[in-house]
C-alpha distance (Angstrom), angle and dihedral (degrees) to the residues before:
residue distance angle dihedral
M1 . . .
V2 3.77 . .
T3 3.80 95.4 .
A4 3.82 96.3 64.6
P5 3.83 95.7 71.5
F6 3.81 90.4 47.6
A7 3.78 91.7 49.7
L8 3.80 91.3 50.2
M9 3.79 90.5 47.5
A10 3.81 90.4 51.6
V11 3.79 90.9 51.6
A12 3.81 90.9 48.8
V13 3.82 92.1 49.2
G14 3.81 90.9 49.0
A15 3.79 92.3 49.1
S16 3.79 91.2 48.4
A17 3.81 92.2 49.6
H18 3.80 90.7 49.4
A19 3.81 91.9 49.4
D20 3.82 90.7 49.1
H21 3.81 90.9 50.6
E22 3.80 92.0 50.0
R23 3.81 91.0 47.2
R24 3.81 90.7 53.1
K25 3.81 91.7 49.0
A26 3.81 90.4 50.4
T27 3.81 91.8 49.1
E28 3.81 91.4 50.4
N29 3.81 90.4 48.6
I30 3.80 92.4 49.9
T31 3.80 90.6 48.2
E32 3.79 91.5 51.2
L33 3.80 93.4 46.7
S34 3.79 91.0 47.5
G35 3.80 89.9 53.2
N36 3.78 89.8 50.7
L37 3.81 91.0 52.4
H38 3.79 92.0 49.5
G39 3.81 89.0 50.7
D40 3.80 90.1 52.6
K41 3.80 92.1 51.4
R42 3.81 91.0 52.7
G43 3.78 91.7 50.0
E44 3.77 92.9 -108.8
A45 3.77 128.1 132.3
P46 3.81 111.9 -80.3
Y47 3.80 91.4 -129.3
P48 3.79 127.9 45.0
R49 3.78 110.3 -95.0
S50 3.75 118.9 -127.6
T51 3.80 113.1 -110.8
S52 3.79 93.4 -162.5
G53 3.69 125.7 80.7
């Protein structure tokens, strides 16, 4: 049974890639929320205002 180790390795690689993707999304979310908090402390709008329109 040579295929079993390869199948397990594929599952592990997929799980690792998924975890990395989720970690990046969380980091981006934290960065955005942190920027919003800093904007609040400076008396600015919590979200970037649109310059068009």
